C-alpha positions as CSV (number, residue, x, y, z in Angstrom):
1,M,87.7,72.8,107.3
2,A,85.0,72.6,104.8
3,L,85.8,75.1,101.5
4,H,84.2,77.8,101.6
5,Q,83.4,80.8,99.2
6,K,86.3,80.6,96.1
7,T,88.2,83.6,96.2
8,T,90.0,84.7,93.0
9,W,93.8,86.0,92.4
10,R,92.6,89.5,91.6
11,Q,90.3,89.9,94.7
12,A,93.2,88.5,97.0
13,L,95.7,90.6,95.4
14,N,93.8,94.1,96.6
15,P,96.6,95.8,94.4
16,A,95.8,99.1,96.6
17,V,97.3,98.0,99.6
18,Y,101.1,97.9,97.8
19,L,101.0,101.3,98.0
20,I,102.1,101.4,101.3
21,S,105.0,100.0,99.5
22,L,104.9,102.0,96.7
23,L,104.8,105.8,98.8
24,P,107.7,105.9,100.4
25,G,109.8,104.8,97.5
26,I,108.1,107.8,95.8
27,A,108.7,109.7,99.0
28,V,112.5,109.3,98.5
29,W,112.6,109.9,95.0
30,Q,111.0,113.2,96.2
31,L,113.2,114.2,99.0
32,A,116.5,112.7,98.7
33,E,116.5,113.5,94.9
34,P,118.4,110.6,93.2
35,Q,119.8,111.3,89.8
36,G,120.6,109.2,87.0
37,K,121.4,105.4,88.0
38,A,120.7,106.4,91.7
39,L,117.2,106.8,90.9
40,L,117.1,102.9,89.1
41,W,118.6,101.3,91.9
42,L,116.0,103.3,94.3
43,A,113.3,102.1,92.0
44,L,114.6,98.3,92.2
45,A,115.0,98.7,95.6
46,T,110.9,100.0,96.0
47,L,109.9,97.0,93.5
48,A,111.9,94.7,96.1
49,V,109.8,96.2,98.8
50,V,106.5,95.3,97.6
51,L,107.5,92.0,96.7
52,L,108.4,91.7,100.2
53,Q,105.3,93.2,101.6
54,H,103.2,90.6,99.2
55,A,105.7,87.6,100.6
56,V,104.1,89.0,104.4
57,N,100.7,89.3,103.3
58,L,100.4,85.6,102.1
59,F,102.9,84.4,105.6
60,N,100.1,86.3,107.3
61,D,96.6,85.0,105.5
62,T,98.6,81.5,106.4
63,A,99.2,82.1,110.2
64,D,95.9,83.4,110.7
65,W,94.2,80.8,108.9
66,R,96.2,78.4,110.7
67,L,95.3,80.2,114.1
68,G,91.6,80.6,113.1
69,A,91.8,84.6,112.9
70,D,90.3,86.3,109.7
71,T,88.9,83.0,108.4
72,E,86.1,85.2,107.2
73,K,88.2,87.5,105.0
74,L,87.4,86.9,101.5
75,D,90.2,88.1,100.0
76,S,92.3,86.0,102.0
77,W,95.1,84.2,100.1
78,V,94.3,81.2,101.6
79,R,91.2,81.1,100.2
80,A,93.1,81.6,96.9
81,H,94.5,79.1,96.9
82,G,91.8,76.4,97.9
83,E,92.4,76.6,101.8
84,N,96.0,74.7,100.6
85,L,98.0,76.2,103.4
86,T,101.2,74.5,101.9
87,I,100.8,76.2,98.7
88,T,100.2,79.2,100.3
89,R,103.5,79.5,102.2
90,L,105.0,77.9,99.0
91,H,103.9,81.4,97.1
92,G,105.1,83.6,99.9
93,T,108.7,82.0,99.7
94,L,108.8,82.6,95.8
95,S,107.9,86.1,96.5
96,L,110.0,86.5,99.7
97,L,113.4,84.9,97.4
98,A,112.3,87.0,94.4
99,G,112.1,90.4,96.8
100,A,115.3,89.5,98.6
101,I,117.5,88.6,95.3
102,L,116.0,92.3,93.6
103,G,116.9,93.9,96.8
104,I,120.3,92.6,96.9
105,T,120.9,93.4,93.3
106,A,119.8,96.9,93.6
107,L,122.5,97.0,96.6
108,L,125.4,95.6,94.9
109,A,124.7,97.8,92.0
110,A,124.6,100.8,94.0
111,G,127.9,99.5,95.7
112,R,125.9,99.7,99.4
113,L,125.7,96.5,100.3
114,W,126.4,97.1,103.9
115,V,122.7,98.8,103.9
116,L,121.8,94.7,104.8
117,W,122.6,95.3,107.8
118,L,119.9,97.3,108.3
119,A,117.8,95.6,105.9
120,I,118.3,91.6,107.7
121,P,117.0,92.6,111.0
122,V,113.8,94.0,109.6
123,A,113.6,91.1,107.2
124,G,114.0,89.3,111.1
125,L,111.3,91.4,112.3
126,G,109.0,90.9,109.1
127,F,109.6,87.2,109.8
128,L,108.7,86.8,113.3
129,Y,105.6,88.8,112.6
130,N,103.7,85.9,111.1
131,A,106.1,83.0,111.9
132,G,105.7,80.3,114.8
133,P,103.4,79.3,117.3
134,R,103.1,82.7,118.9
135,P,103.6,85.4,116.0
136,L,104.6,89.2,116.9
137,S,101.2,90.1,114.9
138,Y,99.3,88.0,117.8
139,T,101.1,90.0,120.7
140,W,101.4,93.7,121.5
141,L,104.6,93.9,119.6
142,G,102.7,93.7,116.5
143,E,101.8,97.6,116.0
144,W,105.5,98.5,117.2
145,V,107.0,95.9,114.7
146,T,104.9,97.5,111.5
147,G,106.1,101.0,112.5
148,L,109.8,99.7,112.5
149,C,109.5,97.9,109.6
150,Y,107.9,100.4,107.6
151,G,109.6,103.5,109.1
152,P,113.5,103.3,110.0
153,G,113.6,99.7,108.2
154,V,111.4,101.0,104.5
155,V,112.1,104.5,104.3
156,G,115.5,104.2,105.9
157,G,116.9,101.3,103.7
158,L,115.6,103.2,100.5
159,W,117.1,106.6,101.6
160,L,120.5,104.7,102.3
161,T,120.4,102.7,98.8
162,S,119.4,106.3,96.9
163,G,123.1,107.2,97.7
164,A,121.7,110.1,100.1
165,D,123.2,110.9,103.8
166,V,120.5,110.3,106.8
167,N,119.5,114.2,107.7
168,P,116.6,115.4,109.4
169,V,114.8,115.1,106.5
170,A,115.2,111.2,106.6
171,V,114.3,111.1,109.9
172,L,111.0,113.1,109.3
173,A,110.0,110.9,106.4
174,M,110.7,107.7,108.6
175,L,108.7,109.0,111.5
176,A,105.7,110.0,108.7
177,F,105.6,106.6,107.5
178,A,106.1,104.7,110.6
179,A,102.9,106.5,111.4
180,L,101.0,106.1,108.5
181,A,101.7,102.0,108.4
182,T,100.8,101.9,111.6
183,A,97.9,103.9,111.3
184,L,96.6,101.7,108.5
185,L,97.1,98.7,110.8
186,L,94.7,99.9,113.5
187,S,92.3,101.4,111.1
188,H,92.0,97.3,110.3
189,Q,91.3,96.0,113.5
190,P,87.9,97.5,114.9
191,P,86.0,95.1,112.6
192,Q,87.7,92.1,113.5
193,I,87.9,92.3,117.4
194,D,85.6,89.3,118.1
195,T,87.8,87.1,116.0
196,D,90.7,88.2,116.8
197,R,89.8,87.9,120.5
198,A,88.8,84.1,120.1
199,A,92.2,83.4,118.4
200,G,94.2,84.7,121.1
201,K,95.3,87.7,119.0
202,R,96.0,90.5,121.4
203,C,96.2,93.4,118.9
204,F,95.9,97.2,119.7
205,A,91.7,96.7,119.2
206,V,91.6,93.7,121.3
207,R,93.8,95.5,124.2
208,Y,91.9,98.9,124.2
209,G,88.5,98.5,122.0
210,A,87.4,100.3,119.1
211,A,86.8,103.6,119.9
212,R,90.6,103.9,121.4
213,T,92.1,102.4,118.1
214,R,90.2,104.7,116.1
215,R,91.4,107.8,117.7
216,A,94.7,106.3,117.6
217,A,94.9,105.5,113.8
218,R,93.3,109.2,113.6
219,G,96.3,110.4,115.7
220,L,99.1,108.4,113.6
221,F,97.2,109.8,110.2
222,L,97.9,113.6,111.2
223,L,101.3,112.7,112.5
224,Y,101.9,111.8,109.4
225,I,100.2,114.9,107.3
226,L,102.5,116.8,109.9
227,C,105.9,114.7,109.7
228,L,105.7,114.8,105.8
229,G,105.0,118.2,105.6
230,L,107.7,119.4,107.8
231,A,110.5,117.1,105.7
232,L,109.2,119.1,102.7
233,W,109.5,122.3,104.4
234,L,113.2,121.3,105.3
235,N,113.6,120.4,101.8
236,G,112.9,123.8,100.3
237,F,109.3,123.0,99.4
238,P,107.6,126.1,97.9
239,A,105.9,128.2,100.7
240,L,102.6,128.7,98.8
241,A,102.3,124.7,97.9
242,L,103.4,123.8,101.1
243,A,100.4,125.9,102.8
244,A,98.2,124.3,100.5
245,Y,99.5,120.9,101.1
246,Y,98.7,121.6,105.0
247,L,95.2,123.1,103.9
248,A,94.5,119.8,102.0
249,G,96.3,117.6,105.0
250,G,93.9,119.5,107.7
251,Y,90.4,119.3,105.7
252,T,91.4,115.2,104.8
253,A,91.9,114.8,108.7
254,V,88.8,116.5,109.6
255,R,87.2,114.3,107.5
256,L,88.5,111.5,109.0
257,V,87.3,112.6,112.5
258,R,83.7,112.7,111.2
259,T,84.2,109.0,110.0
260,I,85.1,105.6,110.7
261,P,88.7,105.3,109.7
262,S,89.6,102.4,107.4
263,P,92.2,101.4,104.9
264,P,90.6,103.2,102.0
265,R,90.1,106.2,104.2
266,I,93.5,106.7,105.0
267,L,95.7,105.2,102.7
268,L,94.1,107.0,99.4
269,P,94.0,110.5,101.0
270,A,97.5,109.8,102.1
271,T,98.7,109.0,98.5
272,A,96.9,112.0,97.0
273,L,98.6,114.3,99.3
274,L,101.9,112.8,98.3
275,L,101.6,112.7,94.4
276,A,100.0,116.4,94.5
277,T,103.3,117.5,96.3
278,L,105.7,115.7,93.9
279,V,103.7,117.0,90.9
280,V,104.0,120.3,92.3
281,Q,108.0,120.2,93.1
282,L,108.1,118.6,89.5
283,L,106.4,121.6,87.7
284,S,108.5,123.9,89.8
285,G,111.6,122.8,88.2
């Protein structure tokens, strides 16, 4: 294959996409309220999730390039590595190992190594998402795997690592981030329908079209707002601040209806809403 336009590591990294791994850690900090060393273990586990997401991004770019999808992406890690799939896989493997080591270290330090019984199946799903001749991301299971990995997988794992018991607040947080991660994935799909279809990728947008995919992304983003708000309410978030949260969330949702959903239009408002509630909570003591 002829060499395409060269991509720098800075372009391929695209730091904003890692918010989807950082936000669950922030939400667990806010809702589970770990103290002392438990907060440190949560921070280490969150960093491990970021490294694992980085590995998945690399493996995803490798699988897409190998199977003929998304080869037009200018921020592909395969481009950054000079279209060398072996080097790209090695980069992903190193990030995977670093994330696994850091995560296990956090669990050992927290005395909660049993959380691996949850983490290992989730890691397996993440591997199968991009592995083999027919990765899960190329089937109708791709969106479900994303929701499971970021909901029960990431939020559930971080929640347990923090030392908190699973309760309705935890379940709502899992639902919120399962919805947000899936909304983010769906918002990414419509511009790539033609190339995905040509590569045999049966993602949601290929199966149902751009219009329905965008409606689903908007609906899932609204579900994120609702679930996170309910979790905050159950956790004793101040009533006036909660009302402001829903007003801001409603305004964001209305704006999203009037525009074409895209990863930044979903991820950045979701981040702003969560960080604003965290600031309020910290200031209120």
